[in-house]
C-alpha positions in Angstrom: -130.4 26.4 112.1 -134.1 25.6 111.7 -134.5 27.9 108.6 -132.3 27.7 105.5 -131.2 31.2 104.7 -132.0 32.8 101.4 -132.4 36.3 99.9 -135.8 36.9 101.4 -134.9 35.9 104.9 -131.2 36.7 105.3 -131.6 40.0 107.2 -130.9 39.3 110.9 -132.4 40.7 114.0 -130.7 40.4 117.3 -133.6 39.8 119.8 -131.6 41.2 122.7 -130.9 44.4 120.8 -133.9 44.9 118.5 -136.7 43.6 120.7 -135.4 44.3 124.2 -132.8 47.0 124.5 -134.1 49.4 121.9 -137.8 49.3 123.1 -136.7 49.6 126.7 -134.5 52.6 125.9 -137.3 54.2 123.9 -139.7 53.6 126.8 -137.2 55.0 129.3 -136.7 58.1 127.0 -140.5 58.8 126.8 -140.9 58.2 130.6 -138.0 60.6 131.3 -139.6 63.3 129.1 -142.9 62.8 130.9 -141.3 62.9 134.3 -139.2 65.9 133.3 -142.2 67.9 132.1 -144.2 66.9 135.2 -141.4 67.9 137.6 -140.9 71.2 135.8 -144.7 72.0 136.0 -144.7 71.3 139.8 -141.5 73.2 140.5 -139.7 70.0 141.6 -136.6 70.9 139.6 -136.2 71.5 135.9 -132.5 70.5 136.1 -133.3 66.9 137.3 -135.7 66.5 134.4 -133.3 67.8 131.9 -130.6 65.6 133.4 -132.8 62.4 133.1 -133.7 63.2 129.5 -130.1 63.9 128.6 -128.8 60.7 130.2 -131.5 58.6 128.6 -130.7 60.1 125.2 -127.0 59.4 125.7 -127.8 55.8 126.5 -129.8 55.5 123.3 -127.0 57.1 121.3 -124.5 54.7 122.9 -126.6 51.7 121.9 -127.0 52.8 118.3 -123.3 53.7 117.9 -122.2 50.4 119.5 -124.2 48.5 116.9 -122.9 50.7 114.1 -119.3 50.1 115.1 -119.8 46.3 115.3 -121.4 46.3 111.8 -118.6 48.4 110.4 -116.0 46.0 111.7 -118.0 43.1 110.4 -118.2 44.8 106.9 -114.4 45.2 107.0 -114.0 41.5 107.8 -116.4 40.5 105.0 -114.4 42.7 102.6 -111.2 40.9 103.6 -112.8 37.4 103.5 -114.3 38.1 100.1 -111.1 39.4 98.6 -109.3 36.2 99.7 -112.1 34.0 98.5 -112.2 35.8 95.1 -108.5 35.5 94.7 -108.8 31.8 95.0 -112.0 31.3 92.9 -111.8 33.9 90.0 -110.3 33.1 86.6 -107.1 34.8 85.7 -108.7 37.6 83.8 -110.9 38.8 86.8 -108.3 38.5 89.6 -106.6 41.8 88.8 -110.0 43.5 89.0 -110.8 42.5 92.6 -109.7 45.9 93.9 -112.3 47.6 91.6 -115.1 46.0 93.6 -116.6 48.3 96.2 -117.3 47.3 99.8 -121.0 47.3 98.9 -120.4 44.9 96.0 -118.2 42.6 98.1 -120.8 42.4 100.8 -123.4 41.4 98.2 -121.1 38.9 96.6 -120.6 37.0 99.8 -123.9 35.3 99.3 -123.0 33.9 95.8 -122.0 30.3 95.7 -118.4 29.4 94.7 -119.8 28.1 91.3 -121.4 31.3 90.3 -119.3 34.0 92.0 -117.2 34.7 88.9 -120.3 35.4 86.9 -121.7 37.7 89.6 -118.3 39.5 89.8 -118.2 40.1 86.1 -121.7 41.5 86.1 -121.0 43.7 89.2 -118.0 45.2 87.5 -119.4 45.7 84.0 -122.9 46.9 85.1 -121.9 48.7 88.3 -124.4 46.7 90.3 -125.0 47.5 94.0 -125.5 45.0 96.8 -129.2 44.6 96.4 -128.9 44.0 92.6 -126.2 41.4 93.1 -128.3 39.6 95.7 -131.3 39.5 93.3 -129.2 37.8 90.6 -127.8 35.0 92.9 -129.2 31.6 91.9 -127.5 29.5 94.5 -127.5 31.2 97.9 -124.5 30.8 100.1 -125.8 31.5 103.6 -124.1 33.8 106.2 -125.3 32.8 109.6 -122.6 34.8 111.4 -123.9 38.3 110.5 -124.5 40.6 113.5 
């Protein structure tokens, strides 16, 4: 890893998805609309144009849904990992409160170092902090290079 991860640069882009597939599908969608309109104006078959636009839209929808499914599974894994981690690191008074943490809070807490996670958990529970608020309070960032 050339860059050390921190709060300002931890969001991840997948070049194959974000910079290749999505732009290509958007271009294909625009081109299919243009060709569909052109073929309809020249009597070449409205059905073919509608079909091309529909198939292109479905491909875009499939790409977006596939990404959402992968991220949801990853969030579930993060939730499980963090609950296990917290059960090992939290003091006795906080361990019974692990189930009170929301998925959003657990996802934010994954970046807190082992040394400060108990303090961040206490704040998250008492102040009902969300993921972004938790991340802002982290002093020692624990990178997650595996995020999709």
